C-alpha positions as a LaTeX table, in Angstrom:
\begin{tabular}{lrrr}
\hline
Residue & $x$ (\AA) & $y$ (\AA) & $z$ (\AA) \\
\hline
Met1 & $-0.06$ & 0.00 & 0.03 \\
Arg2 & 2.88 & 2.31 & 0.65 \\
Ile3 & 4.38 & 1.67 & $-2.76$ \\
Ala4 & 0.91 & 2.27 & $-4.45$ \\
Gly5 & 0.60 & 5.54 & $-2.57$ \\
Ile6 & 3.94 & 6.62 & $-3.76$ \\
Ile7 & 3.24 & 5.67 & $-7.51$ \\
Val8 & 0.17 & 7.70 & $-7.46$ \\
Leu9 & 2.02 & 10.83 & $-6.61$ \\
Ala10 & 5.18 & 10.24 & $-8.96$ \\
Ser11 & 4.03 & 12.34 & $-11.92$ \\
Leu12 & 2.99 & 15.16 & $-9.62$ \\
Leu13 & 5.74 & 15.65 & $-7.30$ \\
Ser14 & 8.87 & 14.26 & $-8.99$ \\
Val15 & 10.99 & 16.48 & $-11.10$ \\
Pro16 & 10.92 & 15.80 & $-14.90$ \\
Ala17 & 14.24 & 15.00 & $-16.63$ \\
Val18 & 16.66 & 17.83 & $-16.49$ \\
Asn19 & 16.94 & 19.29 & $-19.98$ \\
Ala20 & 19.17 & 22.45 & $-19.32$ \\
Glu21 & 22.90 & 22.29 & $-20.12$ \\
Ile22 & 25.06 & 22.75 & $-17.18$ \\
Pro23 & 27.05 & 26.04 & $-17.69$ \\
Ser24 & 30.85 & 26.33 & $-17.37$ \\
Glu25 & 32.36 & 27.81 & $-14.15$ \\
Ser26 & 32.68 & 31.13 & $-15.65$ \\
Ser27 & 29.30 & 31.23 & $-17.28$ \\
Gln28 & 27.72 & 30.04 & $-13.86$ \\
Ala29 & 29.40 & 33.04 & $-12.12$ \\
Lys30 & 27.94 & 35.44 & $-14.74$ \\
Leu31 & 24.49 & 33.83 & $-14.60$ \\
Asp32 & 24.51 & 34.09 & $-10.80$ \\
Ala33 & 25.41 & 37.79 & $-10.99$ \\
Asp34 & 22.86 & 38.45 & $-13.69$ \\
Phe35 & 20.08 & 36.61 & $-11.65$ \\
His36 & 20.87 & 38.72 & $-8.35$ \\
Arg37 & 21.00 & 41.86 & $-10.48$ \\
Trp38 & 17.47 & 40.95 & $-11.86$ \\
Leu39 & 16.28 & 40.39 & $-8.33$ \\
Glu40 & 17.48 & 43.66 & $-7.17$ \\
Gln41 & 16.53 & 45.83 & $-10.29$ \\
Ser42 & 13.37 & 44.20 & $-11.41$ \\
Val43 & 11.90 & 41.96 & $-8.71$ \\
Trp44 & 12.29 & 44.15 & $-5.66$ \\
Pro45 & 10.54 & 47.29 & $-7.19$ \\
Asp46 & 7.54 & 45.10 & $-8.10$ \\
Ala47 & 7.61 & 43.53 & $-4.66$ \\
Lys48 & 7.74 & 46.72 & $-3.04$ \\
Lys49 & 4.58 & 47.70 & $-4.99$ \\
Gln50 & 2.89 & 44.69 & $-3.55$ \\
Gly51 & 3.63 & 45.97 & 0.08 \\
Ile52 & 6.56 & 43.54 & 0.69 \\
Ser53 & 8.95 & 44.81 & 3.29 \\
Arg54 & 12.76 & 44.80 & 2.58 \\
Lys55 & 13.13 & 42.41 & 5.62 \\
Ile56 & 10.92 & 39.93 & 3.97 \\
Phe57 & 12.35 & 40.34 & 0.63 \\
Asp58 & 15.99 & 39.92 & 1.82 \\
Ala59 & 14.96 & 36.84 & 3.91 \\
Ala60 & 13.33 & 35.12 & 1.08 \\
Leu61 & 15.65 & 36.10 & $-1.84$ \\
Gly62 & 18.88 & 37.64 & $-0.33$ \\
Lys63 & 20.91 & 34.35 & $-0.44$ \\
Val64 & 18.66 & 32.39 & $-3.04$ \\
Ser65 & 20.55 & 30.50 & $-5.67$ \\
Leu66 & 19.36 & 29.14 & $-9.09$ \\
Asp67 & 18.09 & 25.64 & $-9.28$ \\
Leu68 & 19.17 & 24.37 & $-12.68$ \\
Ser69 & 17.64 & 20.88 & $-11.89$ \\
Leu70 & 14.22 & 22.28 & $-12.83$ \\
Pro71 & 12.68 & 21.46 & $-16.22$ \\
Asp72 & 12.05 & 23.92 & $-19.14$ \\
Leu73 & 14.91 & 26.31 & $-18.39$ \\
Val74 & 16.40 & 28.38 & $-21.23$ \\
Leu75 & 19.90 & 29.26 & $-20.57$ \\
Pro76 & 21.38 & 32.60 & $-21.94$ \\
Gly77 & 22.42 & 31.93 & $-25.54$ \\
Ser78 & 19.72 & 29.34 & $-26.23$ \\
Lys79 & 17.70 & 30.22 & $-29.23$ \\
Glu80 & 14.69 & 28.21 & $-28.01$ \\
Pro81 & 13.50 & 25.85 & $-25.14$ \\
Pro82 & 14.96 & 22.53 & $-25.11$ \\
Ser83 & 12.50 & 20.01 & $-26.17$ \\
Gly84 & 13.91 & 16.86 & $-24.87$ \\
Lys85 & 12.71 & 13.50 & $-26.06$ \\
Gln86 & 8.86 & 13.11 & $-25.88$ \\
Ser87 & 7.68 & 9.83 & $-24.70$ \\
Glu88 & 4.99 & 8.07 & $-26.56$ \\
Phe89 & 1.36 & 8.62 & $-25.66$ \\
Ser90 & $-0.15$ & 5.94 & $-23.56$ \\
Ser91 & $-3.62$ & 4.69 & $-22.96$ \\
Pro92 & $-5.77$ & 7.13 & $-20.70$ \\
Gly93 & $-6.67$ & 3.88 & $-18.84$ \\
Arg94 & $-3.25$ & 3.84 & $-17.11$ \\
Tyr95 & $-4.29$ & 7.05 & $-15.17$ \\
Phe96 & $-6.80$ & 4.64 & $-13.39$ \\
Lys97 & $-4.40$ & 2.00 & $-12.31$ \\
Pro98 & $-6.72$ & $-0.28$ & $-10.12$ \\
Ser99 & $-4.04$ & $-0.64$ & $-7.33$ \\
Gln100 & $-3.83$ & 3.15 & $-7.10$ \\
Val101 & $-7.47$ & 3.65 & $-6.95$ \\
Asp102 & $-8.05$ & 0.97 & $-4.47$ \\
Tyr103 & $-5.30$ & 2.30 & $-2.22$ \\
Leu104 & $-6.59$ & 5.92 & $-2.14$ \\
Ala105 & $-10.16$ & 4.67 & $-1.73$ \\
Arg106 & $-9.28$ & 2.51 & 1.35 \\
Gln107 & $-7.31$ & 5.33 & 2.86 \\
Gly108 & $-9.92$ & 7.89 & 2.06 \\
Lys109 & $-12.67$ & 5.91 & 3.77 \\
Ala110 & $-10.78$ & 5.70 & 6.86 \\
Leu111 & $-9.92$ & 9.46 & 6.85 \\
Leu112 & $-13.61$ & 10.32 & 6.13 \\
Glu113 & $-14.50$ & 8.67 & 9.53 \\
Gln114 & $-11.37$ & 10.14 & 11.35 \\
Trp115 & $-12.15$ & 13.70 & 10.28 \\
Arg116 & $-15.89$ & 13.39 & 10.36 \\
Glu117 & $-16.44$ & 16.10 & 12.87 \\
Thr118 & $-14.31$ & 18.44 & 10.84 \\
Leu119 & $-15.80$ & 17.61 & 7.49 \\
Asp120 & $-19.33$ & 18.10 & 8.68 \\
Pro121 & $-19.09$ & 21.92 & 9.08 \\
Ile122 & $-17.00$ & 22.16 & 6.08 \\
Glu123 & $-19.61$ & 20.33 & 3.83 \\
Arg124 & $-22.45$ & 22.47 & 5.21 \\
Lys125 & $-20.35$ & 25.74 & 4.79 \\
Tyr126 & $-19.18$ & 25.13 & 1.13 \\
Gly127 & $-21.79$ & 22.57 & $-0.22$ \\
Val128 & $-19.04$ & 20.39 & $-1.63$ \\
Pro129 & $-19.34$ & 16.71 & $-0.78$ \\
Arg130 & $-16.67$ & 15.37 & 1.67 \\
Glu131 & $-15.81$ & 12.53 & $-0.59$ \\
Ile132 & $-14.84$ & 14.92 & $-3.31$ \\
Ile133 & $-12.65$ & 17.10 & $-1.00$ \\
Val134 & $-10.94$ & 13.96 & 0.48 \\
Ala135 & $-10.28$ & 12.57 & $-2.96$ \\
Ile136 & $-8.49$ & 15.80 & $-3.95$ \\
Trp137 & $-6.61$ & 15.68 & $-0.81$ \\
Gly138 & $-5.55$ & 12.11 & $-1.70$ \\
Arg139 & $-4.75$ & 12.79 & $-5.36$ \\
Glu140 & $-2.70$ & 15.77 & $-4.70$ \\
Ser141 & $-0.59$ & 14.80 & $-1.64$ \\
Asn142 & $-1.40$ & 11.34 & $-0.59$ \\
Phe143 & $-3.50$ & 12.71 & 2.24 \\
Gly144 & $-0.52$ & 14.94 & 3.38 \\
Lys145 & 2.04 & 12.03 & 3.38 \\
Ala146 & 3.87 & 13.34 & 0.25 \\
Thr147 & 7.08 & 15.14 & 0.99 \\
Leu148 & 7.39 & 18.58 & $-0.62$ \\
Pro149 & 11.11 & 18.92 & $-1.09$ \\
Asn150 & 11.41 & 22.16 & $-2.89$ \\
Asp151 & 11.82 & 25.77 & $-1.76$ \\
Ala152 & 8.95 & 27.38 & $-3.34$ \\
Val153 & 10.61 & 30.93 & $-3.64$ \\
Arg154 & 13.79 & 29.29 & $-5.21$ \\
Val155 & 11.70 & 27.44 & $-7.65$ \\
Leu156 & 9.53 & 30.31 & $-8.58$ \\
Ala157 & 12.46 & 32.67 & $-8.81$ \\
Thr158 & 14.48 & 30.26 & $-11.12$ \\
Glu159 & 11.54 & 29.76 & $-13.29$ \\
Ser160 & 10.78 & 33.37 & $-13.54$ \\
Phe161 & 14.34 & 34.21 & $-14.46$ \\
Leu162 & 15.19 & 31.24 & $-16.78$ \\
Gly163 & 12.03 & 29.34 & $-17.53$ \\
Ala164 & 10.37 & 28.87 & $-20.85$ \\
Arg165 & 7.00 & 30.19 & $-19.24$ \\
Lys166 & 8.28 & 33.29 & $-17.32$ \\
Glu167 & 4.92 & 34.95 & $-17.83$ \\
Lys168 & 3.18 & 32.15 & $-15.81$ \\
Phe169 & 5.76 & 31.95 & $-12.89$ \\
Tyr170 & 6.63 & 35.52 & $-12.28$ \\
Pro171 & 3.16 & 36.66 & $-10.87$ \\
Glu172 & 3.37 & 33.45 & $-8.70$ \\
Leu173 & 6.85 & 34.64 & $-7.28$ \\
Leu174 & 5.27 & 37.85 & $-6.31$ \\
Ala175 & 2.40 & 36.14 & $-4.77$ \\
Ala176 & 4.67 & 33.95 & $-2.72$ \\
Leu177 & 6.33 & 36.96 & $-1.35$ \\
Val178 & 2.92 & 38.28 & $-0.34$ \\
Ile179 & 2.26 & 35.01 & 1.45 \\
Leu180 & 5.55 & 35.49 & 3.53 \\
Gln181 & 4.61 & 38.97 & 4.36 \\
Gln182 & 0.88 & 38.42 & 5.27 \\
Asp183 & 0.85 & 35.03 & 6.79 \\
Gln184 & 4.02 & 35.32 & 8.50 \\
Ile185 & 5.34 & 32.10 & 7.29 \\
Ala186 & 9.12 & 31.57 & 7.34 \\
Pro187 & 10.60 & 31.21 & 3.86 \\
Ala188 & 12.10 & 27.90 & 4.87 \\
Asp189 & 8.49 & 26.53 & 5.58 \\
Leu190 & 7.13 & 27.61 & 2.23 \\
Lys191 & 7.57 & 24.20 & 0.62 \\
Ser192 & 6.28 & 23.29 & $-2.86$ \\
Ser193 & 6.40 & 20.77 & $-5.81$ \\
Trp194 & 8.89 & 21.32 & $-8.51$ \\
Ala195 & 6.29 & 23.58 & $-10.23$ \\
Gly196 & 5.74 & 25.80 & $-7.18$ \\
Ala197 & 2.50 & 24.38 & $-6.04$ \\
Leu198 & 2.13 & 24.58 & $-2.26$ \\
Gly199 & 1.00 & 22.32 & 0.52 \\
Asn200 & $-1.54$ & 19.45 & 0.61 \\
Pro201 & $-3.86$ & 21.06 & $-1.79$ \\
Gln202 & $-1.18$ & 21.89 & $-4.17$ \\
Phe203 & $-2.25$ & 25.51 & $-4.58$ \\
Leu204 & $-0.17$ & 27.95 & $-6.71$ \\
Pro205 & 0.66 & 31.03 & $-4.40$ \\
Ser206 & $-1.88$ & 33.22 & $-6.11$ \\
Lys207 & $-4.59$ & 30.61 & $-5.48$ \\
Phe208 & $-3.54$ & 30.36 & $-1.84$ \\
Leu209 & $-3.96$ & 34.02 & $-1.40$ \\
Glu210 & $-7.45$ & 33.88 & $-2.81$ \\
Phe211 & $-8.76$ & 30.49 & $-1.43$ \\
Ala212 & $-6.79$ & 29.19 & 1.48 \\
Val213 & $-8.74$ & 29.03 & 4.71 \\
Asp214 & $-7.80$ & 29.25 & 8.35 \\
Phe215 & $-10.56$ & 26.88 & 9.43 \\
Asp216 & $-8.91$ & 25.72 & 12.71 \\
Gln217 & $-8.74$ & 29.49 & 13.66 \\
Asp218 & $-5.29$ & 29.45 & 14.91 \\
Gly219 & $-4.29$ & 32.64 & 12.95 \\
Lys220 & $-2.54$ & 30.81 & 10.11 \\
Arg221 & $-3.76$ & 29.36 & 6.73 \\
Asp222 & $-1.60$ & 26.30 & 7.11 \\
Ile223 & $-2.16$ & 23.94 & 4.25 \\
Trp224 & 1.01 & 22.24 & 4.96 \\
Asn225 & 0.35 & 20.84 & 8.40 \\
Ser226 & $-3.40$ & 21.54 & 9.30 \\
Val227 & $-5.88$ & 19.08 & 8.06 \\
Pro228 & $-8.92$ & 21.40 & 8.93 \\
Asp229 & $-7.25$ & 24.21 & 6.79 \\
Thr230 & $-6.45$ & 21.83 & 4.06 \\
Leu231 & $-9.87$ & 20.43 & 3.76 \\
Ala232 & $-11.57$ & 23.68 & 4.05 \\
Ser233 & $-9.45$ & 25.42 & 1.55 \\
Ile234 & $-10.46$ & 22.70 & $-1.11$ \\
Gly235 & $-13.89$ & 23.13 & $-0.37$ \\
His236 & $-13.70$ & 26.88 & $-0.58$ \\
Tyr237 & $-11.95$ & 26.59 & $-3.84$ \\
Leu238 & $-14.51$ & 24.42 & $-5.40$ \\
Asn239 & $-17.38$ & 26.51 & $-3.97$ \\
Lys240 & $-15.98$ & 29.58 & $-5.54$ \\
His241 & $-15.57$ & 27.74 & $-9.00$ \\
Gly242 & $-19.00$ & 26.77 & $-9.54$ \\
Trp243 & $-19.79$ & 23.64 & $-7.59$ \\
Val244 & $-23.45$ & 23.16 & $-7.65$ \\
Val245 & $-24.89$ & 22.05 & $-4.32$ \\
Lys246 & $-26.61$ & 18.62 & $-4.08$ \\
Arg247 & $-25.56$ & 17.44 & $-7.59$ \\
Gly248 & $-22.97$ & 14.70 & $-8.13$ \\
Trp249 & $-20.33$ & 14.95 & $-10.79$ \\
Gly250 & $-21.78$ & 12.44 & $-13.36$ \\
Trp251 & $-22.47$ & 8.87 & $-14.24$ \\
Glu252 & $-20.88$ & 6.20 & $-16.40$ \\
Ile253 & $-23.06$ & 5.44 & $-19.34$ \\
Ser254 & $-23.64$ & 3.23 & $-22.37$ \\
Leu255 & $-23.58$ & 5.14 & $-25.70$ \\
Pro256 & $-25.63$ & 3.87 & $-28.67$ \\
Asp257 & $-23.86$ & 3.31 & $-31.96$ \\
Ser258 & $-26.42$ & 5.69 & $-33.55$ \\
Leu259 & $-25.28$ & 8.57 & $-31.45$ \\
Ser260 & $-22.20$ & 10.63 & $-32.65$ \\
Cys261 & $-19.22$ & 10.92 & $-30.36$ \\
Thr262 & $-18.93$ & 14.53 & $-31.81$ \\
Leu263 & $-21.75$ & 15.55 & $-29.39$ \\
Glu264 & $-19.13$ & 15.66 & $-26.54$ \\
Gly265 & $-18.44$ & 18.89 & $-24.67$ \\
Pro266 & $-19.61$ & 21.52 & $-22.08$ \\
Asp267 & $-21.06$ & 23.70 & $-25.03$ \\
Gln268 & $-23.39$ & 20.80 & $-26.17$ \\
Gly269 & $-25.30$ & 19.98 & $-23.15$ \\
Lys270 & $-28.92$ & 18.63 & $-23.01$ \\
Lys271 & $-31.43$ & 17.77 & $-20.36$ \\
Val272 & $-30.64$ & 14.31 & $-18.86$ \\
Ala273 & $-34.14$ & 13.28 & $-19.96$ \\
Asp274 & $-33.26$ & 14.33 & $-23.67$ \\
Trp275 & $-30.09$ & 12.17 & $-23.50$ \\
Glu276 & $-32.26$ & 9.26 & $-22.30$ \\
Lys277 & $-34.46$ & 9.82 & $-25.26$ \\
Leu278 & $-31.44$ & 9.38 & $-27.58$ \\
Gly279 & $-30.59$ & 5.98 & $-25.91$ \\
Val280 & $-28.07$ & 7.04 & $-23.16$ \\
Lys281 & $-28.37$ & 4.71 & $-20.26$ \\
Arg282 & $-26.57$ & 4.29 & $-17.03$ \\
Ile283 & $-24.14$ & 1.44 & $-16.56$ \\
Gly284 & $-25.66$ & $-0.99$ & $-14.19$ \\
Gly285 & $-29.38$ & $-0.48$ & $-15.38$ \\
Asp286 & $-30.24$ & 2.13 & $-12.65$ \\
Pro287 & $-32.42$ & 4.91 & $-14.01$ \\
Phe288 & $-31.27$ & 8.43 & $-13.72$ \\
Pro289 & $-32.60$ & 10.12 & $-10.70$ \\
Thr290 & $-35.88$ & 11.85 & $-11.32$ \\
Lys291 & $-34.58$ & 15.10 & $-9.73$ \\
Glu292 & $-31.82$ & 15.13 & $-12.43$ \\
Lys293 & $-33.84$ & 14.72 & $-15.64$ \\
Gly294 & $-34.69$ & 18.39 & $-16.10$ \\
Lys295 & $-31.06$ & 19.35 & $-15.48$ \\
Gln296 & $-28.27$ & 19.60 & $-17.96$ \\
Gly297 & $-25.95$ & 16.63 & $-18.66$ \\
Phe298 & $-22.83$ & 16.73 & $-20.96$ \\
Leu299 & $-21.33$ & 13.88 & $-22.89$ \\
Met300 & $-17.80$ & 13.22 & $-21.85$ \\
Leu301 & $-15.62$ & 10.76 & $-23.71$ \\
Pro302 & $-11.99$ & 10.88 & $-22.48$ \\
Ala303 & $-10.78$ & 8.24 & $-24.93$ \\
Gly304 & $-13.59$ & 8.65 & $-27.58$ \\
Arg305 & $-15.33$ & 5.51 & $-28.47$ \\
Gln306 & $-12.14$ & 3.62 & $-27.38$ \\
Gly307 & $-12.83$ & 3.91 & $-23.67$ \\
Pro308 & $-15.59$ & 4.29 & $-21.13$ \\
Arg309 & $-18.26$ & 6.83 & $-21.63$ \\
Phe310 & $-19.77$ & 9.38 & $-19.09$ \\
Leu311 & $-22.45$ & 11.95 & $-18.73$ \\
Ala312 & $-21.12$ & 14.83 & $-16.69$ \\
Thr313 & $-22.81$ & 17.45 & $-14.68$ \\
Glu314 & $-21.68$ & 21.14 & $-14.18$ \\
Asn315 & $-19.77$ & 19.77 & $-11.16$ \\
Phe316 & $-17.40$ & 17.91 & $-13.53$ \\
Tyr317 & $-16.19$ & 21.09 & $-14.93$ \\
Ala318 & $-16.03$ & 22.66 & $-11.43$ \\
Leu319 & $-13.38$ & 20.02 & $-10.95$ \\
Lys320 & $-11.71$ & 20.96 & $-14.13$ \\
Glu321 & $-11.20$ & 24.33 & $-12.60$ \\
Tyr322 & $-8.98$ & 22.75 & $-10.06$ \\
Asn323 & $-6.93$ & 20.89 & $-12.81$ \\
Glu324 & $-7.79$ & 21.41 & $-16.42$ \\
Ser325 & $-7.29$ & 17.64 & $-17.40$ \\
Asp326 & $-10.47$ & 15.68 & $-18.14$ \\
Leu327 & $-8.70$ & 12.60 & $-16.76$ \\
Tyr328 & $-7.97$ & 14.51 & $-13.39$ \\
Ala329 & $-11.56$ & 15.49 & $-12.92$ \\
Leu330 & $-12.84$ & 11.98 & $-13.79$ \\
Phe331 & $-10.32$ & 10.47 & $-11.34$ \\
Ile332 & $-11.60$ & 12.65 & $-8.57$ \\
Gly333 & $-15.06$ & 12.03 & $-9.28$ \\
His334 & $-14.53$ & 8.21 & $-9.63$ \\
Leu335 & $-12.40$ & 7.99 & $-6.41$ \\
Ala336 & $-15.22$ & 9.91 & $-4.38$ \\
Asp337 & $-17.75$ & 7.40 & $-5.67$ \\
Arg338 & $-15.48$ & 4.53 & $-4.60$ \\
Met339 & $-15.21$ & 6.13 & $-1.13$ \\
Lys340 & $-19.04$ & 5.78 & $-1.07$ \\
Gly341 & $-19.08$ & 2.14 & $-1.90$ \\
Gly342 & $-19.20$ & 2.36 & $-5.80$ \\
Gly343 & $-17.49$ & $-0.11$ & $-8.05$ \\
Pro344 & $-14.66$ & 0.18 & $-10.56$ \\
Ile345 & $-15.18$ & 1.85 & $-13.77$ \\
Ala346 & $-16.96$ & $-0.85$ & $-15.96$ \\
Gly347 & $-16.07$ & 0.17 & $-19.52$ \\
Thr348 & $-12.65$ & $-1.01$ & $-21.04$ \\
Trp349 & $-9.90$ & 1.35 & $-21.74$ \\
Glu350 & $-8.51$ & 0.24 & $-25.13$ \\
Glu351 & $-4.61$ & 0.39 & $-25.54$ \\
Ile352 & $-4.05$ & 3.54 & $-27.44$ \\
Gly353 & $-0.53$ & 4.82 & $-28.47$ \\
Gly354 & 2.27 & 5.00 & $-30.97$ \\
Phe355 & 2.19 & 8.84 & $-31.23$ \\
Thr356 & 3.72 & 11.84 & $-29.33$ \\
Arg357 & 2.53 & 15.14 & $-28.19$ \\
Ala358 & 4.31 & 16.61 & $-31.32$ \\
Asp359 & 2.28 & 14.24 & $-33.52$ \\
Val360 & $-1.02$ & 15.44 & $-32.08$ \\
Leu361 & 0.11 & 19.12 & $-32.46$ \\
Ala362 & 0.88 & 18.50 & $-36.18$ \\
Met363 & $-2.71$ & 16.90 & $-36.40$ \\
Gln364 & $-4.45$ & 19.69 & $-34.73$ \\
Leu365 & $-2.70$ & 22.42 & $-37.00$ \\
Lys366 & $-3.85$ & 20.38 & $-40.04$ \\
Leu367 & $-7.41$ & 20.25 & $-38.63$ \\
Gln368 & $-7.44$ & 23.89 & $-37.84$ \\
Ser369 & $-6.21$ & 24.65 & $-41.50$ \\
Gln370 & $-9.36$ & 22.77 & $-42.69$ \\
Gly371 & $-11.66$ & 24.92 & $-40.44$ \\
His372 & $-11.98$ & 22.79 & $-37.50$ \\
Asp373 & $-12.09$ & 24.16 & $-34.00$ \\
Val374 & $-9.56$ & 22.02 & $-31.88$ \\
Gly375 & $-9.23$ & 24.62 & $-29.03$ \\
Lys376 & $-5.70$ & 25.48 & $-28.25$ \\
Ala377 & $-3.26$ & 23.65 & $-30.49$ \\
Asp378 & $-1.16$ & 22.29 & $-27.79$ \\
Gly379 & $-0.53$ & 18.63 & $-28.49$ \\
Leu380 & $-3.01$ & 17.58 & $-25.92$ \\
Val381 & $-6.19$ & 15.47 & $-26.75$ \\
Gly382 & $-8.94$ & 17.69 & $-25.18$ \\
Phe383 & $-12.58$ & 17.54 & $-26.05$ \\
Lys384 & $-12.48$ & 19.93 & $-28.84$ \\
Thr385 & $-9.63$ & 17.98 & $-30.53$ \\
Arg386 & $-11.59$ & 14.77 & $-30.00$ \\
Arg387 & $-14.81$ & 15.92 & $-31.63$ \\
Ser388 & $-12.99$ & 17.69 & $-34.49$ \\
Leu389 & $-11.27$ & 14.51 & $-35.22$ \\
Gly390 & $-14.57$ & 12.58 & $-35.17$ \\
Arg391 & $-16.16$ & 15.25 & $-37.48$ \\
Trp392 & $-13.16$ & 14.77 & $-39.87$ \\
Gln393 & $-13.63$ & 11.11 & $-39.71$ \\
Glu394 & $-17.29$ & 11.52 & $-40.53$ \\
Gln395 & $-16.50$ & 13.85 & $-43.50$ \\
Gln396 & $-14.25$ & 11.10 & $-44.81$ \\
Gly397 & $-16.93$ & 8.55 & $-44.57$ \\
Leu398 & $-15.22$ & 6.75 & $-41.71$ \\
Lys399 & $-16.63$ & 5.57 & $-38.56$ \\
Ala400 & $-16.07$ & 8.35 & $-35.85$ \\
Thr401 & $-13.96$ & 7.19 & $-32.95$ \\
Cys402 & $-13.21$ & 10.70 & $-31.70$ \\
Phe403 & $-9.68$ & 9.69 & $-30.61$ \\
Pro404 & $-6.33$ & 9.51 & $-32.52$ \\
Asp405 & $-4.05$ & 6.59 & $-33.27$ \\
Ala406 & $-0.82$ & 6.62 & $-35.15$ \\
Gly407 & $-2.42$ & 5.66 & $-38.58$ \\
Leu408 & $-5.16$ & 8.29 & $-38.27$ \\
Ile409 & $-2.71$ & 11.00 & $-37.46$ \\
Glu410 & $-0.57$ & 10.15 & $-40.45$ \\
Lys411 & $-3.68$ & 10.27 & $-42.77$ \\
Ile412 & $-4.65$ & 13.76 & $-41.46$ \\
Arg413 & $-1.08$ & 15.07 & $-41.52$ \\
\hline
\end{tabular}
């Protein structure tokens, strides 16, 4: 069980392969000097505008050094971010490895009982089911057991200075300084993942400032050590991101062959009763709850027709506000159901692979050139890419699967 818990967190908290070249000793000295000059001339004026005192600034950044082990760094003289070797895409089903889900469900059930008296008022205040809150706690930090080895300020300063996505990290660096100023946390205690995400809920600093809660009323929003603060902060976040009270996240369904997979997406919702009329049924045979039939449902096919199918509610998309991945939101919803006694996902995840993110990007650009809306062309197989692919297949007289494979990508490219 310990090993399973560690594996669950591997992709979240481990550092990706280092892809920055190690500079020479003279280059390193110049780089360090440029870094500290940048801190003084650029970061300090912006921090001062945020109300950061010189004492806090110096404590956080006065002796900080660059962390060249971080990913996606662009050293001076490099013309473009290093791409590294992209691994082949693997089936979405691997995200739901049974041993991982079983481990988190067992642990989560025990913690639901252990923290029942804390979860009662949190659930009442924020309207988010306790199982959802605990599922996020488990997915993000193995219920607080994960070690956060990184100095958040060092991570954010390095990525803000050398990272390929400076525009993303720089506001988070300033937000981290605000946390040190407002919450009186020592810089050494501001621990994060390699991406600068903080504490058990893995909030970026800006999200901490907006959504972290001092639920145990000890004067600190301590999402590193306080379980009440952690759980309430997750509930507060989802409450403010559209969680609809007294609705679940969705259901696993069967999808008739006559219904196109291109109907997927949050912008193509129908009343649950209307989906029923089209032949959509719950797996297991239970009818959709009567109170749900007049409400909106959204077709969600994370692997197109090559995997399980779901009818999602608005709350699925509230979970995507926590992490934009369809698979993440589905994992949280499914794990919460398992904590309530639900069974495994019934549908089969087919083995899909043989292509890389670069292959998907090339396919997206080709589809865009033909007038398809793939969303952001980023090499990720999101719902707009899935349904655009399905529409292309239908235009070519092919059976729509709404998910790529190596042969299909090659045809489109």
